[in-house]
VEXKEMI-568221 format. One record per residue: x, z, y of N, C-alpha, C in turn. Coordinates in steps of 0.02 Angstrom, whole numbers, plus 50000, padded with zeros to 5 digits. Atoms other than C-alpha are relative to their C-alpha. Example, Ala and Ser with C-alpha at 12.3 -4.5 7.8 and 13.67 -1.06 7.14 Angstrom:
! VEXKEMI-568221
500455000049941506155039049775500455000050060 499584999749941506845035749947499615003750055 
//
This chain:
! VEXKEMI-568221
500385004849960495055192648090499794994249955 500285005550042494065178148021500364993650017 499615005949989495255163548001499604993649999 500415006250007493825151547973499804997550068 500195002049931493495150948162500434994350027 499575005149974494955139148186499974993649955 500085006250036494465122048128500384994350038 499575005249969495755108348163499774993249979 500175006950016495385089948175500634995949998 499375003950009496845080248103499954992650014 500115007349989496075063548146500084998150072 499955001449928496275065248336500724999750021 499325000949973497765061448445500275006750027 499784993649970497805079348512500415003849947 499564996450048499255089048429499635006249971 500334994750032498755101948304500175006750032 499794993649968499745116048392499595000950062 500384999149940498745112348550499275001849982 500674998150022497075113048457499975007549981 499974992950021497585129748380500065004650061 499924995849937498205136848547499375000650041 500634999949961496585132048634499465004249966 500494996250039495525139348494500095007550007 499874992749998496405156148495499905002550074 500054997949929496505156848686499245000750019 500734999549982494605153348704499695006449965 500274994250036494225166648573500225006550036 499774993949965495265179448669499645000850066 500374999649932494465175048839499285002049990 500714998450010492705175948767499895006349958 500054993450036493095192848681499794999449928 500155001150072492845185248508500575003449956 499444996150032494545193248464500145005950045 499914993949961494735211248520500745000950022 499324998049974496225217648621500325004349948 499634996150049497545224648504499994997049932 500065003150065497035213648361500644996549982 499395003250020498515207648258499784992749972 500165006550024498495188648233500314999049929 499715001350065498775181848055500704998150002 499305002250004500565179248003500044992650000 499925007450001501285161948024499914997349931 500005002750067501475160047839499274999549972 500724999650030499655165847795499584995050034 500445004749965498865155447932500194992549982 499805006650018499905140147886499704998049933 500275001550068499335141147706499244999050004 500705000749995497535143847756499774993650033 500185006249964497485129047879500344993849975 499625005550031498645118247772500394996150054 499555002949952499835115147915500675003749999 499334997250004501675119047948500045006550039 499894993949964502295135948006500254998850072 499765001949933503145127148151499454998950050 500595001249957501475121548216499685006650022 500244993549983500845139648210500475003550052 499504996649954502445145948295499964997250072 500065003249933502275133448441499385002650036 500614997449973500475138848467500055007150023 499924992749983500885157548464500465000950058 499554999149942502355155748582499704997750065 500355002049938501285146348705499515005550025 500454994849985500005160248698500405006150030 499594994449976501385173148724500264998350070 499725001949934502125163348869499475000850054 500534999549951500425163748958499695006850002 500224992849994500165182448924499395001649960 500624998050038498735181348797500195004049941 499794995950058499735189048657500725002750014 499334997349996501295199948638500325000549933 499645000150065502625199348503500345006649990 499664993850018503175215348417500484998249940 499475002250050504825212148319499845003049930 500124998650070504595211748131499325002749979 500684997950017502775216348145499514994350009 500475005849990501845201448220499774999150074 500275001749935500855195048368499315003750011 500594995849986499505206048451499644997550064 500405002449943498115201348575500085005050058 499904996049942498465207748750499375000750044 500544998749950497285214948883500104995050056 499955004749944496915201349011499495001550052 500494999049945496045202449179499474994449991 500555005449999494405193349202500244994550046 499775005649963494845176349263499444996750041 500575002349959493785170449411500004992350004 500065007349996493695152249361499604997749940 500385002950058492675140849248500494995949959 499555003450044493635134349100499854992650005 500085007050001493975115749114499904997449931 500125003050066493485104548971500674997349974 499345001950030495275104848903500364994750041 499635004649955495925094949056499804992849990 500195007250010495005079249001499434998050045 500525001549954493895078349152500134992950028 499895007149978493585060149209500235000050073 499795000849932494475054649365499554995050036 500445004049962493315048149497500374994650037 499655005449966493835031049557499624998250063 500335002149939493495026949737500124992550012 499945007649991493155008349755500084998650073 499875002449930493905001049915499774992850002 500255007149993492984985649971500554995250022 499525005249981494064970049977499624994350028 500375005049962493474957550106500304993249988 499735006850003493634938750097500444998750060 499625000349936494244939450278500025006850028 499894993649969494964955350349500414999150064 499655001349934495384953650535500255006250031 499714993649976496204970650548500634998650042 499425001649956497484970550691500665002749975 499394997150024498754980550592500274996949934 499775003350064498904969250439500514994350014 499445004949994500444957950413499924994349951 499995005750047500804941550325500455002249943 499634997750060501304948150153500324994349962 499745005550037501634930950082500734998250023 499355002049969503164928850199500535005449993 499484994950005504074944850154500554998349952 499445002450042505834942250084500135004849941 499964995450055505534951249921500674999949961 499365000550040507054944649827500605003150034 499474997249961508214949449967499955007850002 500114993049997507464966649988500175003349932 499904997150068507534969549799500765000249988 499265000250006509414964549804500315006250035 499724994349965509784977849934499805006849967 500234994050035508744990849843500425001349934 499654999550063509584987049676500745002150009 499334998249984511324988149753500085007350018 499994993249973510915005049826499875005449947 500194995250051510115013349675500495000149945 499444999750046511725017049587500335006450008 499664993549995512775032249549500485000450056 499554999749942513935027349689499635002450062 500394997949944512515032149805499695007049989 500304993750019512225049349727499955004850057 500054995349944512525058049894499344999650033 500645001049969510855050849952499445004149966 500494995750037509985062249827499935006950037 500034993749962510385076949943499624998950067 500335000649937509455080450106500484997650052 499585002849949510115070650251499925002950068 500064997649931510215072150440499275000550022 500724999349977508575078550518499784994350045 500175005549956508655064550645499964993249964 500005006450033508825051350511500754998049988 499335001950016510325042650437500374996650058 499615002549944511705038550563500104992249994 499935007250008511915021050486499414996250026 500625003449976510115016650525499945000950073 500074998849931510135024650695500494995650042 499505004249968511705014750738499744992750005 500245006850001510874998450688499404999150046 500575000549951509285002350788500285000150070 499734999949934510365006450938500264993150022 499715006849987511234989150928499394995550011 500585004649996509564980350900499615000950066 500354998649939508734988851049500364997250062 499595002749944510154983751165499954992550004 500035007450003510124965651107499304997550015 500675002849994508234963651103499585002850054 500434996749949507504975751231500375002350060 499624997849943508914979351351500045007550007 499974992950001508914997651304500725002349981 499354997250011510555006851317499915007449975 500084993550028510585021951202500495001449947 499574998250056511695031351082499615001849938 500344998150062511265034050900499755007150003 500174992849996511195052750942499335001350034 500654999649962509655049551054499434998049955 500515002750042508685041850909499785005049945 500274995750051507545051650795499544995549956 500375004250047506795042950639499475004249966 500524996350034505145048150564499494995249966 500475004150036503765041950450499374998150036 500575002149963502645034250579499895003550065 500134997049937502045037950753499605006449992 500394994150010500835050750683500465006349986 499554994650011502335061150631500425001750064 499564999249945503395058350786499645002950061 500354997849940502065061350918499945007650007 500034993049993501795079650877500675003250019 499344997949982503675081850892500104999650074 499935001449928503635074451066499575005250039 500444995649967502155085251115500295007250003 499714993250003503085100951062500605000650046 499425000049955504615095651165499805000850073 500254999549933503555094351321499655006750010 500304993649986502735109251407499315000949963 500644998450036501285117851313499394998650041 500575001349957500155115651462499994993050028 499985006949976500535097151486499304997049993 500615004150002499085085751528500184992949987 499795006550025499155069151440499484994850024 500415006049979498505052851517500084994649947 500005005550050498015039451391499634994250025 500305006349982497535021351411499304999949972 500665000550023495675017851395499744992850013 499914998550070495405008151285500755000849983 499324999050020496975013451189500085001749928 499824998950070497805017951026499565005849975 500494995050019496445027750933500255006049965 499764994150035497555039350833500275005750049 499694995249955498295047650988499585006050015 500414994149982496815059051038499955004849940 500114995650059496745065850858500655004649988 499374996250011498535072550870500075005350056 499914994249956498365089550961499774998650073 500155001749929497635081251120499285000350016 500745000349987495745083651102499835002950069 500184996949937495675095051253500434998750058 499505001349948497105088151350500044992550017 499975007249990496755069351352499594997850062 500325002649941496375060851516500014992649998 500025007350005495795042851501500144996650066 499845003949939496525030351626499764992749985 500245006850013495665013251643500564994850001 499525005750007496594996951603499634993850023 500275006649980496364979851686500474994649974 499585005650022497204962951669500765001050017 499304998449982498814970551743500245006349961 499844994150037498844984951621499735006450029 500234993249975498655003651659499985000250074 500084999449925497985006951833500355006350024 499574994549979499355017951899499715004150057 500324996349942498395022352059499485004949974 500494995550028497055030151949500365006049963 499584994650028498405040051857500195005150052 499774995649943499015047252021499455004650024 500574995749976497265054252056499895006049954 500104994350050497385065651901500555005250004 499504994850002498385081151862500454999049939 499585001550058499205072751713500755000050016 499275000449991501085074951694500344996149947 499755004350051501325064451538499514994449989 500435005850013500685046851511500244996149940 499845003950058500625037351346499764992850016 500155007049976500695018551375500304994949954 499735006050037500935001951286500084994450050 499915004549942501634991951432500134992749984 499815007150015502304976251347499424996049971 500575003750027500704972051256499485005649989 500464994149999499304984851294499544999449939 500465000150056498344989751140499365003550018 500095006450037497034983651112499904993750046 500215005749958496724972651266500534994550007 499465004949999498414963651260500294999150073 499765000549928498694965851450500755002250003 499294998349989500514966551509500065003450069 499914996249938500984979651638500394996150049 499675004549951501414969751795500655003650028 499374997249973503114971851877499885005350056 500154995449945502324980552028499815006649972 500224993650030501494993551918500555003449961 499434997150036503054996151816500405004350050 499624996449948503985001151974499605006350023 500464994649977502465011452031500015005849949 500054994950051502395020751864500685003849994 499354996650002504285024351859500105004550059 499984995849941504165030952035499565006649990 500424994050016502725042451981500345004849954 499634995850046503815049051841500565003650034 499414996749966505285052351955499825005250052 500214995349949504245062652077500035007249979 500074993050024504155078251967500425000749937 499584999050058505365085351839499595000649934 500434999450059503905088251717499614993649985 500345006450012503295070151728500404995949947 499665004150050503665059451575499554994449982 500365006050024503155042251510500174999249924 499925001550072502925039351322499854992649994 500075007250007503215020751297499974997849926 500125002450069502495013551135500104992650002 499805007250001503334996751105499864997049932 500215001050070502364993550943500084993049974 499945007150023502444974350934500334995750049 499675003949949503604968351068500394993849971 499645005250031504464956950944499654993050002 500425006050007503034944350945499654998450068 500285002349935502764935951114500034992449998 500085007150009502154918051125500044996150065 500025003249933502084914351313500505003050045 499524997349953503534916251430500555004149969 499444996150024505044927651413499765007049974 500174993150022505054944451321499945004850062 500114995449948504424958551433500535005749993 499494994650009505844971051469499655006849990 500284993250015505564988751406500085004350062 499954995449943505195002151534500625004449996 499434995750010506555012751457500644996850030 499435003649975507834999351506500044999950075 500025000049928507285000351688500055007050030 500014993149979507225019251697500685002750017 499354997249979508625027251797499995007850004 500074992749989507975045251793499875003749934 500124996150064507825049751607499285002249994 500704998250001505935049551614499594996549946 500385003850049505475037751473500195002049929 499904998750072505285042851290499744993649964 500145006550031505365026251197499835000949926 500214999250067504465024051034499824992949969 500185006650031504315009350909499995001249926 500114999450072504065005950725500194993149967 499895006250040504464993050587499394997649966 500625001850034502634992050536499814992550007 500215007349989502334974850617500564995349984 499435004450009504104967950604500214999449927 499815000250070504344972150420499405001349958 500584998350040502934981350331499755006850021 500294993549983501704995350371500175005349949 499884995050053502045004050203500695002750000 499324997250000503885006550241500015006650034 500074993649967503355020850356500635002250037 499414998649960504875019850471499854998950073 500105000449927504615023450657500585003850029 499484996749967505805030150786499855001250073 500064998749929505935037550957500715000450030 499384999249963507325036651087499905005450054 500114994349951507435053151182500454999250060 499584999649942508055054651359500535005449986 499474995150010509715064051364499815006950021 500224993349975508845077851460499615004049949 500384996450049507795082151309500365000949932 499644999550066509135080851173500145007049978 499824993250019509695099051179499375003849976 500644996850016507885104951174499784997949930 500195002550065507565093851024500415003549945 499584997050051509065100550929499855007249988 500184993350008508545118250962499365001249961 500694999350028506735115450909499974997149928 500125003650060506985104050759500634999549956 499385000650041508745107050684499875002049927 500154997750068507945115050530499534994849965 500455004550030506795100050499500374995349951 499725005350043507115087150360499694993550016 500255006749984506955068850389499424998149953 500595001450039505275062450328500004992849968 499915006450031505905045150274500555000749949 499504999650055506845044350106500664996750023 499335002349982508715042050128500134992749973 499875006750031508745027050010499674994850041 500385004849960507415018050112500364998750065 499645000749939508395021350270500624995749995 499375003950009509995014050199499854992649979 500195007050015509124998650127499874996650064 500175003149937508444995150298500634999350044 499415000749963510104998650383500464994549979 499585005550026511044986950270499684993450011 500375006349984509694973650292500114998050072 499885001449927509924975250481500734998050013 499265001249991511844976150471500194992949986 499805006650022511964959550383499624994250032 500345005349959510844950450505499364997249974 500605002650030509354947850391499385002650034 500594997949961508174957950498499844995050057 500105005049943508454946250646499754993249974 500225006250031508244931150533499265000349980 500704999150018506634938150466499564999850059 500425000049939505974941350639499914993250029 500055006849975506384923750695499484996049961 500435003750041505454916950548499285002350008 500674997449995503934928150569499724997950069 500235002249932503844923550757499704993049996 500235006650006503664905550709499334999549961 500635000150041502334909250577499425002850040 500554996849958501304920750693499824995550059 500145004649946501484908250835499564994349979 500435005450027500754894350728499285002449986 500644997350011499344905750674499605001250065 500284998549934499034911050855499774993550031 500185006749974499014892450910499384997349964 500545002750042497824888250768499365003250021 500624996649985496544901550808499744998450072 500225001749933496544898150996499724992850003 500275007050001496314879550964499324999749969 500675000050034494834882750846499465002850048 500484997049953493974894250973499884995450056 500105004249943494294882751118499644993449985 500325006750017493734867151024499275000849979 500654999550027492194873450934499555005650031 500404994449973491674889751021500255001750068 499744999149932492094887951205499695005950037 500364994649965490814901551255500305006949974 499684994050024491814914451155500645001050044 499424998649955493054922351278500575003549960 499424997150034494824925751213500435003050054 499514996649954495954938451302500565003249959 499424996850035497604946851261500354995449954 499725005250045498284930851187500704998050014 499315001749985500064931151252500495002849949 499534996950045500854941751118499635003749945 500324995650051500554952150961499684996249943 500325002750059499554949250803499275000650000 500734999849992497794950750871499834997550070 500285001549933496734944551015499335003550004 500684997349992495124950951090499524994150007 500525005449993493574940051070499385003450026 500634997649970492024942751176499454994749984 500515004950023490444934751101499365000850039 500614999749961488924930151207499385001149960 500594998250043487634938951099499685006350026 500354994049974486304951951135500025005649950 499954994650051486614961850974500595004650019 499464995249989487704977550977500614998649956 499385000850042489494978350911499855002649930 500104997050066488884989550770499574995449958 500395004950038487534977250719500374994149976 499605006250019488724962450721500545002149946 499504997950051490024972350621499665000649933 500394999550063488694976050488499854993049971 500175007150023488134957750482500614996849968 499405003250026489944952150460500195003049932 499824996750065490224965050320499574997649943 500465003150052488714958150226500254993249977 499715006650017489584941250232500735000549978 499344998750026491174948950163500554999150052 499535000749950492064949450329500095006650036 499904993649964492884964550413500284998250070 499835001249931492964964350602499965006650039 499944993049969493394978950721499825000050072 500205000149932492504982650883500465003850046 499584996749953493424987751038499775007150015 500254993449990492295002751052500355005249955 499644995450044493295010550909500605003150035 499374998049963494735012551036499855002850067 500184997749933493805019951182500015007850000 500004992849989494135037751246499405001850042 500564999349954492785035651375499634993650001 500385006250007491325023351366500154995050058 499905005849954491605006551451499454994949988 500565005150007490184994151485500344993149999 499765006850006490744977051421499364995450008 500545004849990489704961851470499694997849932 500205002450067489654956051288500385004349945 499654996950055490114963251119500714997449994 499295002050001492024963151106500325002949938 499684998250063493084963550948500744998449999 499315001750011494894964250896500004995049940 499965005250050495274948450796500744999649978 499325000050025496844951650694500144994249955 499905005950040497614936150620500655000349957 499354999350035499264942950543499954998649926 500025000650075498664943450361499604994149977 500395005750020497584927850361500444993949992 499605006150010498444912450284499794994950052 500155005049945498574898750416499484994649977 500465005050023497564886850307499295002949988 500654996650008496144899850301499705002150066 500244997549936496024903850487499404996250024 500595003849976494834889750530499395001849959 500594998150043493704893850379499735007050020 500184993049984493724912250426499605000450067 500345000049934493234908750610499304996849993 500675003350007491824896750562499525004549962 500464995450038491134909050433499765005750041 500214994149958491154923550556499484997750053 500455002549950490324913150692499324998249972 500605002250032489044906250573499575006049981 500384994350020488544923450508499695003650060 500264997449937488304928650690499514995650036 500495004549973487224913650725500294995950059 499685004049946488474904950844500184993549973 499865006950025488444886250819500604997050029 499465003949973489864874550837499774996050058 500205003249939489824867051010500644997350032 499405003049979491274855151044500064999750075 499875000049927492054857051215500034992750026 499995006849975491754841751320500584998850045 
//
């Protein structure tokens, strides 16, 4: 064979053995070296190319490992027959990585964003540092499918103290977000179940196996209209009773009783209660969880640490009624927990030592001040903008008296470097609103920037300051 075909560039960072391996492999693939051909001896090729025999040996052994050549003891290396490969050779794996630029807005009023400046980084780092040690080597193994007992025990205590929920750790299942836990719940319920969802409501729900089984139920100022639910053939209802998403309505006491009675009527009736941001209430006492009022094992309670700690932690949990526990264990005993064990124990220790409660108290004060600031700005300068859902949570609804569509206004805001989210994004069934309505999330906006953000948004929409008389 002609050894001149292998030209190596010693000035590049690419190792010589890799250059040689690629050169020979390409020649074999493109039939420039015939099957059965004996490759030059390591000594002969090393002398010819002025490189070490070790470099030749590494290249040859890589070719042999991939099946391009075969070694015959004391004779040499011979080219093997290879099948036609149905792919296009990459340019030596040096293809450019396409970067997707994500637009960063000056003001992003997303309802799911939190105040990152107030996160207790040093404390969290201390707990993480203490845990990542050889004394915690057991956490390298797969843990309990339901989640770590230490964390489930802390959640159980927290729910009793904060939400009036009495449950055992054995009833709690931990997962990486509601998107992971909801399909598990759906599988536990009957395959032919009909699901009623709030309209407007949490937009991710219909995308999780419910496209053909979702029944929209209207919401008013008292929350889900239970009498409308009773008119349907739904046997499972997904609801956010303490702070309806996205309207902010609170399910009234009368409707709570009505809904629990609906669930008790039939053994196949269940309520999925999403308590996503119950920690942050600014007016009156905390709203009790439906699960704490349920006497018939009909409520599947669900919550998350996304708002109370951080969305990226990806820790959510469900509290199963005792009637579904055995069914859960039979269906999911082979599952692995989707939250890393180390993360679970960091959080459990953080809760155990009382820092989670302290953090929540601090964040309530911060979000309350932001909430008061934004309502004061709207009431003072933009009295014609209607604010609703302002009793709790980290967003309000604003209704603006303009003739443009929500889509037009969203695009106008985006051009002015502002992200705002229309309520129509959360509709299962069209609703005619008098004016364009948007979710105004204030969690991630610094308090000293809230006034500027509101004024900039109103200005780009052509709404002038008009002090309330």
